[in-house]
N, C-alpha and C positions, 0 to 999 in steps of 0.2 A: 465560421463559428462551428466548433465541433459539437457532436451530439452530447458529449459529456458536459460541455459548458451550458448548452441549452437546458439540459436536465437540472443542472445546479440552479440556474436562474428560475426555472419553474418551481423548484422546491422552496426557494427563498420566498417567492411570491405566495405560495400556499401557506407557508409559516406565518407570514404577515397577515394574510387573510384570516387565518385561524385565530390569531391574537385579536384582530379587529372584531371578529365575530364574538369572541368571548366578552370583550368590553361592551359591545352592543347588547348582548344578552344580560349582562349585569345591570346596565342602565335601564333596560326595559323592565327587568324584574324587580329592581330595588324598590320602586314605589309600592309594590304589592307586598313586600316582605318586611320592609323597614317600619318600625313603629312610629307613628306620628306623635308629636308632643301631646296632643289631646288624649290619645289612647294611653300614653305613658302615665298621664295624670290620673286617668280612670283606674288603671291597674294599681297605681300607688295607693290611691284611697281605698281600693278594695282590700289591699293587704292590711290596712289599719282598721278594718271592720272585724270585730270579735263577736262571735255568737256565744251567748251565755246560757243557752237553753231556752226552750219554748219560743216566745217571740222576743226575748230579751237580747238587746244588741248594744254594744259599746263601740263608738266611733271616736278615734283619737286623731287630732290634727296638731300642727305646731301651736295653734292658738287655743284650741277648744277640746274639751272632753265632754261628749254627750252620750246619754243613754236613751234608749227607747224601750219602754215597758220593762224596766228592771225587775227581776224576779229571782228569788232565792240568792240574793247577794249576801255573802258571808264576810267579806273583807271590807274594811273601811277604805273608801275612795273619796275623791272630790269631783263632783259633777258640776260642770258649768251650766248645762241645760239638760232637762229631763223631759222627754216627750211621752205622753200617755195616749194610747189609741182608744181605750175604752175602760170602763170601770169594773170589769170582771177581775176576780182576785189574783189570777195569774198574769195580769197586765198592770193592775194598780195594786201594788204590794207595799203597804205602808212601812213594814219592817225593812224591806230592801231600800226604800227611799230614804229612810232615816239613817242608813249607813253611808249614803253617798251625798247627802245634801249639806250645803254650807249656807251661811247667811247671804251669799251672793247667787245661789243657784236659782235659775229661772225654770219654772214648770209650764209646759204647754200641754193643754188637754182639751177634750171636747166639752162643749157647753153642757152636754148631758151628764157629765161626771162632776159638775160643779160642787154639789153637796159633799161628796166624798173627798174631793180634793181640798175643799175649804177646811175640813176637819184636821188637815195636816198643818195648818197655820203657817203656810209658806208666804213670805212677803210678796214676792214677784210671781204671780200666776196669771197666765193668759189663756183665755178660753176661745175656742174656734168652732165654727160650724163647717160642714163640707163646702169647699170652694172658697173659703176665706183664705187670705194670704197675709203674711206679715214678715218682718225682718227681726231676727233675734241674734244679737251679737255677731252681725255680719253674715248670718246664714239666712237665705231666703227660704221661707216656709210656705208651702201650698198644702192646705188640708184637703184631702179627697175622700169620697165616700168609701165606706167599708161595710158590707152587709151580706146576709144570706138571701138567696132566692128560693132554693128548695128546702132549706132548713131555717126558715125565718123565725122560728121560736128562739133560736140561739142568739142571733144578731139581727134584729129587725131593722129594716131601712129607716123606720120612723124614729129610731133612737139617735140617728145621726152620729154613729161611731165613725172613727177616722182612720185613714191611712195618711201618710205624709210623703210629700216630695220635697226633699231638702237639697238646696243648691249650695254645695260646699266647695269653695274655691273653683267654681265653674262646673263642677261635676254634680249631676242630678242623681240623688239616691232616693229610691222609692221603697218605703216600708209599708207593706200592704195592710198591716193590722189583721184582724180576723175577718176574712171575707171569702166569698166564692169569686169565681170569674164573673165580673159584672160589666155591663155595657160602658160604664163610665171610664173603664180602663183604656178605651180607645180615644179618649179626649185629652190625654197628656202623654208625654214621653219621658224616659229616664235613661241614664247610663248604666246604673246598677239597680237591680230589682231584688228586694228581699221578700220572698214569697212563701206563704204557708203551704205545706204539703199534706197536712192531715186530712183525712176523709170523713171525720165524724162531725167536727164543729166548723171547719173552714171549707177548703176545696172539696169537691165531690170525688176527685180522682187526681192522680199525679198528672195525667194527660191534660186535665183542666188547668192545673198550675203551669204546665209548659206553655199552653196556649195563652195564658195570662202574660207570661214573659214576652211572647210575641206581640201581644196587643199593645204593650207599653214600649215596644221597640228597644228593649234592654240590650245592651252590649255585653253585660255580665249579669248572670242570675245566681243568687245565693239562696238555697233552700233553708227555711226555718220552720218552727212550729210543727215538729214531727218527732216521734220517738219517745214521747213522754206520756201525754194523755191521749194522743191519737197518732196514727201513722206509724210505719215501721222504719227502722234504720235503713233498710235496703231501698226505701222509697227515693232516697237522694240519688242513688246510682241510677235508678230507673228514670228519674227526672233528667239527669245528665245525659243519658243515652238518647232520650227523646229530642234533646236540643243540640246534639253533638255537631250537626251540620249547619247550625244557624246562630247559636248563642253560646258563649263561653260560660260554663257552669263551674263555680268554685264551691266545693263542699267543705265547709268549715268543720273543725274538730268537734266531735260530739262530747262535750265536757261540761255537764251540768254541775253547778256548785251545789254542794250538799249542806 
C-alpha cells in the first residue's frame, strides 16, 4: 500500500470522526439550549401580561381576561376576573373597575377591603385572608401576605393585605401587591413574579426586590410599581442587572393610561 493511499485513508477516517464529534456535541448540548414545553408555556404567558402602570396588570389567555389592581383605566374593556390586593386608592379604583366590569365579572379581594368593595354592588365577590385558596374560573388562587416591616404605617401586617399566586394553565404567576421582602416569600414558589420596585411605600431597595425574586424561585421577573409615586424608571434596568445571571427579567413598556 502506497503512502498516498494510507494518507487518503487516514484523512477519510478523520473526516468521519469530525462529523461524529459534531453530532455528539449537538446531542450533548441540545438539552441545555432547547426550550422545554414547560418553559415555552411560561414564556408564552409572560408575553400576555400587560403592565398598565403602578400595580395594574392585565393578563389575557384564550379563555380569560383578568386584571389585578386596575388603575387609571380609560378604555372600556370586559374583565372576567378582577383581583384587588388592598383598598388603597391606587389599587382599588372604583372608576377603573366601572370601565371593565360586566354582570358576569368576579372580584377577588382581601377581607379587610370588604366595606369598600361592597359599595361597588358587584354580584359575585369573594373575600380572602392570607393563605386562603380557591378556584376561580379554572384559575387556582392562593392568597399570600403582603406587608411592610420597616414602613409598617403604610401596609401593616395586621391589615391582612394580599398578594396572589395564580396558577394559569399550569403556570404560577405571583403578584406581590404592596410589600417589602418578607419571610413568607420563602414559603411558596412561582414561575413569573410581578414585583414592586418602589422604595417609598414598598421595597426598601431594588436589591431587596431582586432578592424577593430569588426567594420565590421565579423563572421570570417583571418589575411593577415604580416610576409614578415612587421609584425611578432606571430602577428597572438596575433590577435586571442584579438578576442577569439567575433570573430572566422582562421590562414591560412604561405606558400609563392618562
